[in-house]
C-alpha positions in Angstrom: 0.0 0.0 0.0 1.4 3.3 -1.1 1.1 6.3 1.4 0.7 9.8 0.0 2.7 12.7 1.3 -0.5 14.2 2.8 -1.3 11.0 4.7 2.3 10.8 5.9 2.1 14.3 7.3 -1.2 13.6 8.9 0.3 10.5 10.6 3.3 12.5 11.8 1.0 15.1 13.3 -1.0 12.4 15.0 2.2 10.9 16.4 3.4 14.3 17.6 0.1 14.9 19.3 0.3 11.5 21.0 3.9 12.2 22.1 2.9 15.6 23.6 -0.1 13.9 25.4 2.2 11.2 26.7 4.8 13.7 27.9 2.1 15.7 29.7 0.7 12.5 31.3 4.2 11.4 32.5 4.9 14.9 33.9 1.5 14.8 35.7 2.2 11.3 37.1 5.7 12.4 38.2 4.2 15.3 40.1 1.4 13.2 41.6 3.7 10.5 42.9 5.8 11.4 46.0 9.4 11.5 44.8 11.5 13.8 46.9 14.5 13.6 44.6 12.5 14.6 41.6 10.7 17.4 43.6 14.1 18.7 44.7 15.4 18.7 41.1 12.3 20.5 39.9 12.6 23.2 42.6 16.3 23.6 41.9 15.6 24.0 38.2 12.9 26.5 38.8 15.2 28.6 40.9 18.0 28.4 38.4 15.6 29.4 35.6 14.3 32.4 37.6 17.9 33.5 38.4 18.9 33.2 34.8 15.9 35.2 33.6 16.7 37.9 36.2 20.4 38.2 35.2 19.5 38.4 31.5 16.8 41.0 32.1 19.3 43.2 34.1 22.0 42.6 31.4 19.6 43.7 28.6 18.5 46.7 30.6 14.9 45.5 31.0 15.2 45.5 34.8 17.3 47.3 37.3 19.4 45.0 39.5 18.1 44.2 43.0 20.5 46.0 45.3 21.8 44.1 48.2 21.5 45.8 51.6 23.7 45.7 54.6 22.9 46.1 58.3 25.1 46.8 61.3 25.7 43.1 61.7 28.3 43.4 59.0 30.6 45.0 61.6 30.2 42.2 64.1 33.6 40.8 65.1 35.5 43.6 63.2 37.8 46.1 64.9 36.4 49.6 65.6 38.6 51.1 62.9 36.3 49.6 60.2 33.7 52.4 59.9 32.1 51.8 56.4 30.8 48.8 54.5 29.3 48.3 51.1 28.9 45.7 48.3 31.4 46.1 45.5 30.9 45.7 41.8 31.9 42.1 42.3 28.9 41.5 44.6 31.1 40.9 47.7 31.0 42.8 50.9 33.9 45.3 51.5 34.7 47.2 54.6 36.6 50.6 54.7 38.5 52.7 57.3 37.2 55.9 55.7 34.2 56.7 53.6 34.9 55.7 50.0 34.7 58.8 47.7 34.3 57.3 44.2 31.0 56.6 42.3 30.2 53.0 41.8 27.6 50.3 42.3 28.3 50.3 46.0 26.8 53.8 46.6 23.4 52.3 47.2 24.5 49.8 49.8 27.0 52.0 51.6 26.5 52.1 55.4 28.4 53.6 58.3 29.0 51.9 61.5 27.0 53.4 64.3 29.4 55.0 66.6 29.1 56.1 70.2 30.8 59.4 69.6 31.2 61.7 66.5 34.8 62.2 65.5 36.8 63.7 62.6 34.8 64.8 59.5 31.6 63.5 60.9 31.9 65.9 63.9 32.9 68.8 61.5 29.7 68.1 59.5 27.6 68.2 62.7 29.2 71.4 63.9 28.6 73.2 60.5 24.9 72.5 60.9 24.8 75.0 63.8 27.8 77.2 63.2 28.9 79.5 60.3 32.6 78.7 60.6 34.9 76.1 62.1 38.7 75.8 62.2 39.7 72.5 60.8 42.7 70.5 59.6 41.8 69.4 56.0 42.8 66.6 53.6 41.7 64.9 50.4 43.0 61.5 51.8 41.6 60.8 55.2 40.9 62.2 58.7 44.2 60.7 59.9 46.0 62.5 57.0 44.3 65.8 57.9 45.5 65.6 61.5 49.0 64.5 60.5 49.6 67.2 57.8 48.2 70.0 59.9 46.8 71.9 56.9 44.5 74.2 58.9 41.7 76.2 57.2 38.7 78.2 58.1 35.8 76.1 56.9 32.5 77.9 56.3 30.4 75.5 54.4 29.7 71.9 53.7 27.8 70.4 50.8 27.2 66.7 50.4 30.2 65.9 52.6 32.5 68.3 50.8 34.1 71.0 52.9 34.8 74.5 51.5 37.3 76.9 53.0 37.1 80.7 53.0 39.3 80.9 49.9 37.1 78.5 47.9 39.3 75.4 48.3 37.4 72.1 48.7 38.3 69.1 50.7 36.9 65.7 51.4 37.9 65.5 55.0 38.0 68.2 57.7 38.8 67.6 61.4 37.5 70.3 63.7 40.1 71.8 66.0 40.0 73.6 69.3 41.9 76.9 69.9 45.1 75.0 70.7 45.0 73.3 67.3 44.0 69.8 68.8 41.1 67.7 67.3 37.8 68.4 69.0 35.7 65.6 70.4 32.0 65.3 70.6 32.3 65.6 74.4 34.2 68.9 74.0 31.3 70.5 72.1 28.5 68.9 74.1 27.3 66.3 71.5 
């Protein structure tokens, strides 16, 4: 018996329909029967698919990345010198002695360790909220560098953690000084 091309295509379609039906039935049976190993694989695959879709949506610019957030527990077990923490572009947690000053992915996760007493540039920022001027030792490297170098200026304004002196110079760090040229403490100024 000779089979026409049309009949052959009809039979192939019927077989494909049967294959799809059998595949659906097998899937339904697999899900209906208790099989912890299969269930675990399915759950693992579903998570992997979701993560992959999320990564590709971010990569293609269809979604913004979910930003990781830190809390104060990131400082648990660390020495008091570590004052700042953030996630880096690599997705790993990093801790810093001083506030990082460059733009990057971390900006949205950056947190400061809660301290018992304001010091250095943080104290200078607080003082400038209530005073027009402060005398401060300034630096573009760190609070420690400001104290070490002794570059003293009359600071009259602060904007977004940037300090401006009376001559228009700008600095990232400013350590408020008393009238003997020593760093002020929060206790000295009643904070």
